[in-house]
Residue, then its C-alpha position, 0 to 999 in steps of 0.5 A: x499499500x503506497x503512502x498516498x492511498x490514504x490521503x485525502x482526495x481533493x475534487x480535481x482529482x475527481x474530476x481527472x478520474x471522472x474524465x477518465x470514466x468517460x474516455x472509457x466509456x467512449x472507447x467502449x472499455x465500459x458500459x453505461x450502467x458500469x460508468x454511471x456507478x463507477x461515476x457515482x463512486x468517484x464523486x463520493x470517494x473520499x481518498x486516492x485508495x478510493x479512486x485508484x479502485x475504479x481504474x484499476x481494470x482499464x489501461x493507463x491513458x498513453x497520449x497520442x503522440x506516443x501511442x503506437x495505435x491509431x488515435x480513436x476519433x473519441x466522441x467528437x465524431x460519431x457515425x455518419x447522419x448522427x447529430x454529433x456528425x451533423x454538429x461537426x459539419x454545420x460547424x465546418x460549414x459555418x466556419x467556411x461561409x461565415x467571412x463570405x456572408x459577412x463580406x457580401x452583406x458589407x459590399x451589399x450594403x455599400x451599394x445600396x446606400x450608394x443607389x439611395x444617396x445618388x437617387x438612381x438604381x447603380x449597377x450591382x457590382x457586388x455580384x462581381x464580388x460574390x459571383x467568383x468568390x461563391x463559385x469557389x466556395x461552392x467547390x471548397x464545399x463539395x469537395x470538403x464534404x465528399x473528403x470528410x473534411x468537417x471530420x478531420x478538423x473537429x479530431x484536430x480540434x479534440x487532439x488539441x484540446x486533449x493536449x491543452x488539458x494534458x498540459x494544464x493537468x502537468x502545470x497544476x501536479x508541478x506548481x509548488x503548493x500554495x502555503 
């Protein structure tokens, strides 16, 4: 028995175990019922030994950079047609099209204001901005959706998030205790 086993666990320790249990659920190592039971026990745990008992039959977490296996997509990308995939695709489409829509709104507003001020319907020059750029975006959208670009970006985003969390955990663990 390690000397640390009898020490009291902090809320951040319980949250870390809850995150690991969630990852195990996402990986298919736990079913929903067992995850729920362990999660309740994790938040009720008082010592490190109580928390470690919840993880003994789960493999340790290996960072994706050092893993010899292909990293799992995690919960970010679901099967095609699922709500998660639809949300990922919607976010990607918004990232691709929102700059275009903002610029077109601005140039159409400029055209409308100048037409009103001149009291004449001027030539619709915003079409020269909207047309070619829109055509390029349509091609990018079709090729991106066909090549599963939204899912790739979601996986990259998830990996970045996990790296940040790992760095924060390392900083927390290496920080000197407050007096």
